[in-house]
C-alpha positions as a LaTeX table, in Angstrom:
\begin{tabular}{lrrr}
\hline
Residue & $x$ (\AA) & $y$ (\AA) & $z$ (\AA) \\
\hline
Met1 & $-0.22$ & 0.16 & $-0.10$ \\
Lys2 & 1.52 & 3.33 & $-1.03$ \\
Asp3 & 2.25 & 5.73 & 1.95 \\
Pro4 & $-0.34$ & 8.55 & 2.54 \\
Ala5 & 1.18 & 12.38 & 0.68 \\
Ile6 & 2.63 & 14.91 & 3.29 \\
Leu7 & 2.53 & 17.89 & 2.25 \\
Val8 & 5.35 & 20.86 & 4.02 \\
Ser9 & 7.41 & 23.90 & 3.35 \\
Pro10 & 10.65 & 23.98 & 2.07 \\
Glu11 & 11.40 & 25.23 & 5.30 \\
Glu12 & 9.82 & 23.14 & 7.25 \\
Tyr13 & 11.88 & 20.12 & 5.54 \\
Leu14 & 15.17 & 21.97 & 5.88 \\
Asn15 & 14.60 & 22.39 & 9.78 \\
Ser16 & 12.75 & 19.11 & 10.66 \\
Ser17 & 14.41 & 15.40 & 11.39 \\
Tyr18 & 12.23 & 12.68 & 9.95 \\
Lys19 & 12.14 & 8.79 & 11.16 \\
Pro20 & 12.34 & 7.05 & 8.75 \\
Asp21 & 14.61 & 9.45 & 6.91 \\
Met22 & 12.38 & 11.25 & 4.07 \\
Asp23 & 13.08 & 13.51 & 0.92 \\
Tyr24 & 11.45 & 16.79 & $-0.25$ \\
Val25 & 9.62 & 16.44 & $-4.14$ \\
Asp26 & 7.17 & 18.68 & $-5.47$ \\
Gly27 & 6.22 & 20.18 & $-1.83$ \\
Val28 & 5.99 & 16.41 & $-0.69$ \\
Leu29 & 7.74 & 14.11 & 1.94 \\
Val30 & 8.96 & 11.00 & 0.10 \\
Arg31 & 10.47 & 8.14 & 1.37 \\
Arg32 & 14.29 & 8.20 & 0.96 \\
Asn33 & 16.65 & 5.53 & $-0.49$ \\
Val34 & 19.19 & 4.82 & 2.35 \\
Gly35 & 21.87 & 3.18 & 0.23 \\
Thr36 & 24.01 & 0.41 & 0.69 \\
Leu37 & 26.62 & $-0.18$ & 2.85 \\
Arg38 & 29.16 & $-0.16$ & $-0.57$ \\
His39 & 27.44 & 3.34 & $-1.19$ \\
Gly40 & 28.44 & 4.81 & 2.50 \\
Ser41 & 31.73 & 2.98 & 2.12 \\
Leu42 & 32.62 & 4.97 & $-1.07$ \\
Gln43 & 30.83 & 7.96 & 0.60 \\
Ala44 & 33.22 & 8.10 & 3.49 \\
Met45 & 36.29 & 7.39 & 1.58 \\
Leu46 & 35.64 & 10.43 & $-1.03$ \\
Cys47 & 34.80 & 12.51 & 2.32 \\
Val48 & 38.54 & 11.48 & 3.42 \\
Tyr49 & 40.10 & 12.35 & 0.00 \\
Phe50 & 38.31 & 15.67 & $-0.12$ \\
Glu51 & 39.45 & 16.82 & 3.41 \\
Gln52 & 43.07 & 16.44 & 2.56 \\
Phe53 & 42.83 & 19.17 & 0.73 \\
Arg54 & 40.86 & 21.51 & 2.86 \\
Lys55 & 43.28 & 23.95 & 3.87 \\
Ser56 & 45.50 & 24.18 & 0.73 \\
His57 & 42.48 & 24.69 & $-1.11$ \\
Arg58 & 39.82 & 26.31 & 1.24 \\
Ile59 & 37.15 & 23.71 & 1.12 \\
Lys60 & 34.71 & 22.05 & 3.04 \\
Thr61 & 33.07 & 18.87 & 2.83 \\
Phe62 & 29.81 & 17.20 & 3.56 \\
Ala63 & 28.37 & 14.06 & 3.53 \\
Glu64 & 24.25 & 13.76 & 3.14 \\
Asn65 & 24.17 & 17.65 & 2.99 \\
Pro66 & 20.63 & 18.83 & 2.60 \\
Leu67 & 20.72 & 20.55 & $-1.29$ \\
Arg68 & 18.00 & 22.43 & $-3.01$ \\
Trp69 & 18.18 & 21.84 & $-6.71$ \\
Ala70 & 15.07 & 23.26 & $-7.98$ \\
His71 & 12.49 & 25.76 & $-5.65$ \\
Asp72 & 10.45 & 22.83 & $-5.46$ \\
Arg73 & 13.10 & 19.86 & $-5.01$ \\
Glu74 & 15.61 & 19.25 & $-1.95$ \\
Asn75 & 17.45 & 15.96 & $-1.19$ \\
Pro76 & 20.58 & 15.54 & 0.57 \\
Ala77 & 23.57 & 15.14 & $-1.79$ \\
Ala78 & 25.84 & 12.10 & $-1.16$ \\
Leu79 & 28.99 & 14.49 & $-1.06$ \\
Thr80 & 29.05 & 17.88 & $-1.40$ \\
Val81 & 32.73 & 20.02 & $-1.78$ \\
Glu82 & 32.13 & 23.40 & $-0.97$ \\
Pro83 & 34.84 & 26.74 & $-0.99$ \\
Ala84 & 35.30 & 27.33 & 2.51 \\
Asn85 & 34.13 & 30.89 & 2.75 \\
Ala86 & 30.61 & 29.94 & 1.05 \\
Trp87 & 29.93 & 27.50 & 3.62 \\
Arg88 & 30.70 & 30.53 & 6.31 \\
Ala89 & 28.61 & 33.01 & 4.48 \\
Gln90 & 25.86 & 30.45 & 4.80 \\
Ser91 & 26.40 & 29.95 & 7.94 \\
Ala92 & 26.10 & 33.55 & 8.92 \\
Arg93 & 22.51 & 33.89 & 7.77 \\
Pro94 & 19.62 & 33.90 & 10.21 \\
\hline
\end{tabular}
C-alpha cells in the first residue's frame, strides 16, 4: 500500500528531522532511499580524500548535505565540496 502524501514547506523540511529519512519532492515528503553499505563506504572514502585538501584548497566537505536543486526539490547530496568562504556565509544567515 502506498504511503499517503505529506505536504510541507521547504523551510519546514530543512528545519525538521524525519524517521524514517524523507526527501522533499514537489512539496511532498517521500521515503528516501537509504543506500547500501557499499555506497556508504565509497562516500566515506571520498570525504576523507577531499578533506586532505581542506586547508590548501580552502574547501569544506559535507556528506548527506540538504541541497535545493529546484524551487520545489530538496534532497541530500551524497557528497558536497564547497569553497570554505561560501560555507561561512551560509552559516551566518539567520
